[in-house]
Z-matrix of the N, CA and C atoms (Angstrom, degrees):
N
C 1 1.447
C 2 1.527 1 108.87
N 3 1.324 2 116.17 1 140.57
C 4 1.458 3 120.83 2 -179.44
C 5 1.528 4 111.70 3 -89.98
N 6 1.309 5 114.92 4 152.61
C 7 1.462 6 121.27 5 179.48
C 8 1.525 7 111.20 6 -57.42
N 9 1.332 8 116.75 7 -35.99
C 10 1.469 9 120.65 8 -177.27
C 11 1.523 10 112.23 9 -58.68
N 12 1.326 11 117.39 10 -20.95
C 13 1.457 12 120.88 11 -178.39
C 14 1.519 13 113.23 12 -79.23
N 15 1.332 14 117.89 13 -18.05
C 16 1.466 15 119.31 14 -177.64
C 17 1.530 16 114.22 15 -123.89
N 18 1.329 17 117.69 16 -10.02
C 19 1.466 18 119.96 17 -175.63
C 20 1.531 19 111.52 18 -68.91
N 21 1.323 20 115.11 19 156.78
C 22 1.463 21 121.14 20 172.98
C 23 1.523 22 107.13 21 -83.56
N 24 1.333 23 116.06 22 127.91
C 25 1.464 24 120.34 23 -176.61
C 26 1.524 25 113.34 24 -97.04
N 27 1.306 26 117.99 25 -20.35
C 28 1.467 27 120.83 26 -176.96
C 29 1.532 28 110.01 27 -87.46
N 30 1.328 29 115.08 28 75.64
C 31 1.449 30 121.87 29 -175.11
C 32 1.529 31 110.65 30 -93.60
N 33 1.314 32 115.54 31 129.80
C 34 1.454 33 121.94 32 175.72
C 35 1.524 34 107.25 33 -92.58
N 36 1.328 35 116.41 34 135.21
C 37 1.458 36 121.95 35 -178.57
C 38 1.524 37 108.75 36 -121.10
N 39 1.335 38 116.03 37 142.84
C 40 1.462 39 120.57 38 174.53
C 41 1.522 40 109.38 39 -111.89
N 42 1.302 41 115.49 40 164.33
C 43 1.461 42 122.47 41 178.72
C 44 1.527 43 109.59 42 -91.43
N 45 1.328 44 117.72 43 151.30
C 46 1.473 45 119.80 44 176.57
C 47 1.520 46 112.90 45 -58.49
N 48 1.331 47 117.68 46 -26.01
C 49 1.466 48 120.79 47 -178.36
C 50 1.532 49 113.31 48 -88.92
N 51 1.327 50 118.32 49 -3.28
C 52 1.467 51 120.92 50 177.92
C 53 1.524 52 110.24 51 -67.85
N 54 1.326 53 116.27 52 141.84
C 55 1.468 54 120.56 53 179.56
C 56 1.529 55 110.13 54 -67.82
N 57 1.319 56 115.14 55 153.55
C 58 1.467 57 119.57 56 177.42
C 59 1.516 58 110.85 57 -64.04
N 60 1.325 59 116.93 58 -30.46
C 61 1.455 60 119.80 59 176.65
C 62 1.521 61 109.91 60 -62.14
N 63 1.334 62 117.02 61 -44.39
C 64 1.460 63 121.28 62 178.96
C 65 1.534 64 110.62 63 -66.26
N 66 1.332 65 116.98 64 -40.60
C 67 1.464 66 121.16 65 178.71
C 68 1.529 67 109.32 66 -61.27
N 69 1.331 68 116.87 67 -45.98
C 70 1.465 69 121.00 68 179.69
C 71 1.535 70 110.98 69 -63.63
N 72 1.317 71 117.72 70 -38.55
C 73 1.465 72 120.80 71 177.71
C 74 1.531 73 110.59 72 -63.79
N 75 1.331 74 116.80 73 -41.95
C 76 1.477 75 120.47 74 177.30
C 77 1.520 76 110.33 75 -62.11
N 78 1.338 77 116.22 76 -43.11
C 79 1.470 78 120.47 77 178.64
C 80 1.527 79 110.06 78 -58.53
N 81 1.328 80 116.22 79 -43.40
C 82 1.466 81 120.83 80 179.49
C 83 1.528 82 110.89 81 -64.65
N 84 1.336 83 116.87 82 -42.23
C 85 1.468 84 121.38 83 -179.69
C 86 1.525 85 112.50 84 -59.72
N 87 1.334 86 116.08 85 -42.16
C 88 1.466 87 119.10 86 -175.73
C 89 1.526 88 112.33 87 -99.55
N 90 1.338 89 116.34 88 3.06
C 91 1.464 90 122.54 89 178.91
C 92 1.529 91 111.28 90 54.73
N 93 1.336 92 114.78 91 57.96
C 94 1.464 93 120.80 92 -179.42
C 95 1.515 94 109.51 93 -136.57
N 96 1.313 95 116.32 94 148.38
C 97 1.453 96 121.70 95 177.87
C 98 1.516 97 112.67 96 -100.18
N 99 1.316 98 116.55 97 9.06
C 100 1.462 99 121.24 98 -178.88
C 101 1.514 100 109.25 99 -138.28
N 102 1.333 101 115.45 100 142.61
C 103 1.453 102 120.06 101 179.19
C 104 1.525 103 108.75 102 -137.72
N 105 1.335 104 117.25 103 116.74
C 106 1.459 105 119.69 104 174.93
C 107 1.530 106 110.18 105 -67.69
N 108 1.323 107 115.89 106 144.45
C 109 1.457 108 122.10 107 178.79
C 110 1.526 109 107.07 108 -113.12
N 111 1.332 110 115.84 109 122.53
C 112 1.449 111 120.40 110 -176.77
C 113 1.511 112 112.68 111 -124.05
N 114 1.329 113 114.40 112 149.63
C 115 1.454 114 120.90 113 179.12
C 116 1.528 115 108.28 114 -148.73
N 117 1.328 116 116.11 115 126.63
C 118 1.463 117 121.47 116 179.50
C 119 1.533 118 111.80 117 51.85
N 120 1.323 119 116.17 118 50.93
C 121 1.458 120 122.87 119 175.41
C 122 1.532 121 114.10 120 65.94
N 123 1.313 122 117.92 121 20.94
C 124 1.457 123 122.08 122 179.40
C 125 1.522 124 110.32 123 -131.72
N 126 1.308 125 115.54 124 144.55
C 127 1.449 126 121.52 125 173.86
C 128 1.527 127 107.50 126 -78.23
N 129 1.338 128 117.29 127 120.63
C 130 1.460 129 120.65 128 -176.67
C 131 1.523 130 113.33 129 -114.46
N 132 1.324 131 116.62 130 -8.09
C 133 1.457 132 119.65 131 179.87
C 134 1.505 133 112.36 132 -178.98
N 135 1.316 134 113.85 133 177.05
C 136 1.462 135 122.39 134 178.30
C 137 1.528 136 107.04 135 -135.75
N 138 1.325 137 116.28 136 135.62
C 139 1.461 138 121.49 137 173.21
C 140 1.521 139 106.79 138 -117.22
N 141 1.323 140 115.56 139 129.51
C 142 1.460 141 119.95 140 175.02
C 143 1.529 142 108.95 141 -111.25
N 144 1.318 143 115.43 142 164.58
C 145 1.454 144 119.10 143 176.32
C 146 1.527 145 109.84 144 -60.55
N 147 1.298 146 116.52 145 -33.65
C 148 1.478 147 121.53 146 177.44
C 149 1.531 148 110.77 147 -65.65
N 150 1.335 149 117.57 148 -40.16
C 151 1.467 150 120.73 149 176.55
C 152 1.524 151 110.66 150 -58.22
N 153 1.318 152 116.11 151 -44.27
C 154 1.468 153 120.52 152 -178.85
C 155 1.522 154 110.42 153 -61.92
N 156 1.322 155 116.17 154 -43.43
C 157 1.466 156 120.12 155 -178.49
C 158 1.530 157 111.41 156 -69.09
N 159 1.335 158 116.84 157 -51.00
C 160 1.463 159 119.85 158 -173.53
C 161 1.522 160 115.00 159 -79.58
N 162 1.328 161 116.97 160 -35.61
C 163 1.467 162 119.49 161 -175.52
C 164 1.529 163 113.55 162 -95.06
N 165 1.318 164 117.04 163 -10.56
C 166 1.464 165 118.96 164 -179.59
C 167 1.529 166 111.00 165 -125.80
N 168 1.304 167 117.44 166 -69.43
C 169 1.462 168 121.06 167 -173.86
C 170 1.532 169 111.56 168 -58.24
N 171 1.326 170 117.61 169 -47.33
C 172 1.467 171 120.77 170 -178.43
C 173 1.524 172 112.41 171 -64.05
N 174 1.323 173 116.81 172 -22.75
C 175 1.463 174 121.44 173 179.91
C 176 1.528 175 112.51 174 -98.63
N 177 1.339 176 115.86 175 7.73
C 178 1.455 177 120.47 176 175.79
C 179 1.516 178 115.25 177 78.89
N 180 1.324 179 117.72 178 14.49
C 181 1.470 180 120.24 179 178.69
C 182 1.521 181 109.43 180 -76.83
N 183 1.302 182 116.14 181 144.09
C 184 1.459 183 122.00 182 -179.06
C 185 1.523 184 109.64 183 -82.81
N 186 1.355 185 118.43 184 120.69
C 187 1.469 186 121.04 185 -178.22
C 188 1.522 187 114.41 186 -59.56
N 189 1.318 188 117.61 187 -28.17
C 190 1.456 189 120.03 188 179.24
C 191 1.520 190 113.50 189 -78.01
N 192 1.337 191 116.15 190 -18.58
C 193 1.464 192 120.63 191 -178.37
C 194 1.524 193 112.93 192 -108.18
N 195 1.304 194 117.75 193 -23.36
C 196 1.466 195 121.76 194 178.36
C 197 1.522 196 108.84 195 -83.94
N 198 1.311 197 115.79 196 154.26
C 199 1.467 198 120.23 197 -176.57
C 200 1.520 199 112.55 198 -116.50
N 201 1.315 200 114.63 199 168.37
C 202 1.460 201 120.66 200 176.05
C 203 1.527 202 110.36 201 -56.25
N 204 1.326 203 116.90 202 -40.23
C 205 1.470 204 120.91 203 179.79
C 206 1.535 205 111.65 204 -59.19
N 207 1.338 206 117.00 205 -32.25
C 208 1.463 207 121.12 206 -178.30
C 209 1.530 208 113.25 207 -65.19
N 210 1.316 209 117.44 208 -27.50
C 211 1.465 210 119.95 209 -174.02
C 212 1.529 211 114.56 210 -124.10
N 213 1.303 212 117.62 211 -7.77
C 214 1.470 213 119.92 212 -175.02
C 215 1.525 214 111.33 213 -67.77
N 216 1.314 215 114.09 214 154.75
C 217 1.462 216 121.41 215 172.97
C 218 1.521 217 106.61 216 -94.05
N 219 1.330 218 117.49 217 113.79
C 220 1.465 219 119.38 218 -178.66
C 221 1.528 220 112.79 219 -79.97
N 222 1.321 221 116.75 220 -16.69
C 223 1.462 222 121.41 221 179.59
C 224 1.531 223 108.18 222 -85.39
N 225 1.320 224 116.09 223 88.22
C 226 1.455 225 122.15 224 -171.22
C 227 1.529 226 111.14 225 -84.83
N 228 1.306 227 115.31 226 127.87
C 229 1.463 228 122.30 227 174.05
C 230 1.518 229 106.54 228 -99.07
N 231 1.329 230 116.93 229 137.28
C 232 1.462 231 120.19 230 -174.92
C 233 1.521 232 110.62 231 -155.53
N 234 1.318 233 114.59 232 172.06
C 235 1.466 234 123.20 233 170.91
C 236 1.523 235 107.27 234 -128.63
N 237 1.311 236 115.47 235 162.46
C 238 1.458 237 120.45 236 175.08
C 239 1.528 238 109.50 237 -93.30
N 240 1.315 239 115.85 238 150.36
C 241 1.457 240 122.14 239 -176.31
C 242 1.519 241 113.81 240 -61.96
N 243 1.338 242 117.98 241 -22.82
C 244 1.462 243 120.37 242 -178.80
C 245 1.532 244 113.03 243 -93.89
N 246 1.336 245 117.06 244 6.06
C 247 1.458 246 120.33 245 175.84
C 248 1.529 247 109.23 246 -81.44
N 249 1.319 248 115.94 247 165.89
C 250 1.469 249 121.24 248 -176.38
C 251 1.527 250 111.35 249 -87.56
N 252 1.328 251 115.05 250 166.00
C 253 1.463 252 120.62 251 175.14
C 254 1.517 253 110.24 252 -59.25
N 255 1.327 254 116.17 253 -37.44
C 256 1.467 255 120.62 254 178.98
C 257 1.521 256 111.01 255 -62.38
N 258 1.349 257 116.76 256 -39.85
C 259 1.466 258 120.64 257 177.18
C 260 1.527 259 110.25 258 -61.20
N 261 1.313 260 116.79 259 -46.54
C 262 1.467 261 121.26 260 -179.50
C 263 1.523 262 110.53 261 -63.10
N 264 1.329 263 116.86 262 -44.90
C 265 1.466 264 120.58 263 -179.46
C 266 1.527 265 110.85 264 -61.68
N 267 1.300 266 116.40 265 -43.60
C 268 1.468 267 121.03 266 179.19
C 269 1.535 268 110.43 267 -62.21
N 270 1.335 269 116.64 268 -46.03
C 271 1.466 270 120.54 269 179.26
C 272 1.529 271 111.52 270 -62.69
N 273 1.320 272 116.77 271 -44.43
C 274 1.465 273 119.97 272 -179.06
C 275 1.521 274 110.60 273 -63.54
N 276 1.321 275 117.06 274 -40.19
C 277 1.457 276 121.14 275 179.17
C 278 1.523 277 110.85 276 -65.99
N 279 1.313 278 116.74 277 -46.79
C 280 1.465 279 121.34 278 -179.93
C 281 1.523 280 111.52 279 -62.42
N 282 1.333 281 115.95 280 -43.34
C 283 1.463 282 121.51 281 -176.88
C 284 1.524 283 113.44 282 -82.81
N 285 1.334 284 117.12 283 -11.51
C 286 1.463 285 123.02 284 -177.86
C 287 1.529 286 111.27 285 59.11
N 288 1.342 287 116.53 286 48.13
C 289 1.462 288 121.43 287 177.76
C 290 1.518 289 110.34 288 -122.41
N 291 1.323 290 115.68 289 152.33
C 292 1.463 291 121.47 290 -179.26
C 293 1.517 292 112.77 291 -98.08
N 294 1.332 293 116.29 292 -14.67
C 295 1.468 294 121.20 293 179.40
C 296 1.518 295 108.15 294 -139.62
N 297 1.331 296 115.23 295 146.63
C 298 1.451 297 119.89 296 -176.77
C 299 1.521 298 110.18 297 -139.15
N 300 1.335 299 117.92 298 125.31
C 301 1.468 300 119.57 299 174.78
C 302 1.529 301 110.03 300 -63.46
N 303 1.317 302 115.24 301 146.05
C 304 1.465 303 121.01 302 179.04
C 305 1.527 304 107.50 303 -117.02
N 306 1.329 305 115.47 304 126.28
C 307 1.460 306 121.93 305 -178.99
C 308 1.521 307 110.40 306 -112.79
N 309 1.343 308 115.37 307 155.67
C 310 1.462 309 118.66 308 169.38
C 311 1.527 310 107.02 309 -86.38
N 312 1.308 311 117.52 310 178.10
C 313 1.469 312 120.27 311 -175.30
C 314 1.533 313 112.45 312 -71.01
N 315 1.338 314 117.72 313 -10.11
C 316 1.463 315 121.00 314 173.65
C 317 1.532 316 109.88 315 -91.00
N 318 1.330 317 115.34 316 8.40
C 319 1.471 318 123.94 317 179.75
C 320 1.523 319 113.31 318 62.62
N 321 1.323 320 116.40 319 36.16
C 322 1.463 321 122.66 320 173.40
C 323 1.526 322 107.78 321 -102.02
N 324 1.315 323 116.46 322 138.61
C 325 1.463 324 121.64 323 178.99
C 326 1.522 325 109.60 324 -66.01
N 327 1.336 326 116.61 325 125.80
C 328 1.463 327 120.67 326 179.49
C 329 1.528 328 112.27 327 -123.37
N 330 1.337 329 117.21 328 -7.85
C 331 1.452 330 118.94 329 -179.75
C 332 1.516 331 112.41 330 176.56
N 333 1.322 332 114.25 331 -177.63
C 334 1.471 333 122.40 332 175.23
C 335 1.517 334 106.70 333 -138.69
N 336 1.320 335 115.89 334 140.64
C 337 1.459 336 120.39 335 174.47
C 338 1.527 337 107.09 336 -118.08
N 339 1.314 338 115.88 337 140.14
C 340 1.461 339 120.72 338 -178.61
C 341 1.521 340 110.16 339 -115.04
N 342 1.302 341 114.74 340 164.33
C 343 1.457 342 121.55 341 175.64
C 344 1.524 343 109.87 342 -55.05
N 345 1.325 344 116.35 343 -41.68
C 346 1.459 345 120.76 344 178.96
C 347 1.518 346 112.76 345 -63.05
N 348 1.344 347 116.80 346 -38.66
C 349 1.470 348 120.21 347 177.72
C 350 1.518 349 110.45 348 -58.71
N 351 1.322 350 116.09 349 -44.84
C 352 1.464 351 120.47 350 -177.94
C 353 1.522 352 112.12 351 -72.03
N 354 1.323 353 115.83 352 -43.75
C 355 1.461 354 120.00 353 -176.50
C 356 1.529 355 112.05 354 -65.96
N 357 1.317 356 116.92 355 -30.05
C 358 1.463 357 120.50 356 -177.30
C 359 1.526 358 113.33 357 -87.01
N 360 1.322 359 117.62 358 -6.79
C 361 1.461 360 121.05 359 -176.38
C 362 1.531 361 110.13 360 -78.12
N 363 1.348 362 117.57 361 114.47
C 364 1.457 363 120.08 362 -177.60
C 365 1.527 364 113.82 363 -64.24
N 366 1.321 365 117.56 364 -23.15
C 367 1.461 366 120.00 365 -178.96
C 368 1.520 367 113.29 366 -84.84
N 369 1.328 368 117.25 367 -7.72
C 370 1.465 369 119.62 368 177.99
C 371 1.525 370 108.56 369 -67.76
N 372 1.306 371 116.48 370 130.24
C 373 1.459 372 119.48 371 -178.47
C 374 1.526 373 110.81 372 -77.32
N 375 1.311 374 115.99 373 170.75
C 376 1.458 375 121.28 374 -178.14
C 377 1.523 376 111.84 375 -60.79
N 378 1.321 377 117.14 376 -33.23
C 379 1.464 378 120.48 377 178.64
C 380 1.529 379 110.12 378 -59.94
N 381 1.325 380 116.69 379 -42.47
C 382 1.464 381 120.28 380 178.60
C 383 1.516 382 110.94 381 -64.19
N 384 1.306 383 116.55 382 -45.86
C 385 1.459 384 120.07 383 -178.19
C 386 1.521 385 110.82 384 -65.87
N 387 1.341 386 117.47 385 -37.71
C 388 1.459 387 120.45 386 176.66
C 389 1.522 388 110.84 387 -64.35
N 390 1.330 389 116.90 388 -39.01
C 391 1.466 390 120.41 389 179.82
C 392 1.515 391 110.83 390 -63.13
N 393 1.327 392 117.16 391 -34.00
C 394 1.461 393 121.00 392 -179.15
C 395 1.527 394 112.22 393 -66.85
N 396 1.319 395 116.55 394 -27.68
C 397 1.453 396 119.68 395 177.94
C 398 1.529 397 109.70 396 -60.66
N 399 1.325 398 116.91 397 -31.54
C 400 1.453 399 121.66 398 179.55
C 401 1.511 400 114.12 399 -61.20
N 402 1.303 401 117.98 400 -22.88
C 403 1.455 402 120.99 401 -179.39
C 404 1.520 403 111.34 402 -63.57
N 405 1.305 404 116.55 403 -35.94
C 406 1.459 405 119.49 404 -176.92
C 407 1.523 406 112.64 405 -90.83
N 408 1.311 407 118.21 406 0.81
C 409 1.454 408 121.45 407 179.13
C 410 1.522 409 110.45 408 -80.99
N 411 1.331 410 117.69 409 145.79
C 412 1.467 411 119.59 410 177.14
C 413 1.524 412 110.40 411 -63.50
N 414 1.323 413 115.65 412 146.70
C 415 1.458 414 120.82 413 -179.44
C 416 1.506 415 111.26 414 -76.56
């Protein structure tokens, strides 16, 4: 089964210049701990709730004045939409992430897949489910 069959397609994207307060509000609205950052039709980073806490709040930065660019991870880990569930599970386990952006072959963001999406898929084989256990293991 391909990732495109289970990924969430309604992805909200923020701009690198958006304030962290706005990013956090968007996260709350859509009940997500991850927010893709896009600029000129390209994915340029990822902001997680953990990024906001550790890279901004813990360092005393003001959420209304700091931006997504200030805390985003520009080194984006992703899978392609035509890869298998096993590929996604392996990548998530190796990278120790719970959510992964999904790109098409033109490297445009087309969705996000979460640990829950994979774990709940009845067609995922045991190898995929075993790989997901690695996400919660200490590095």
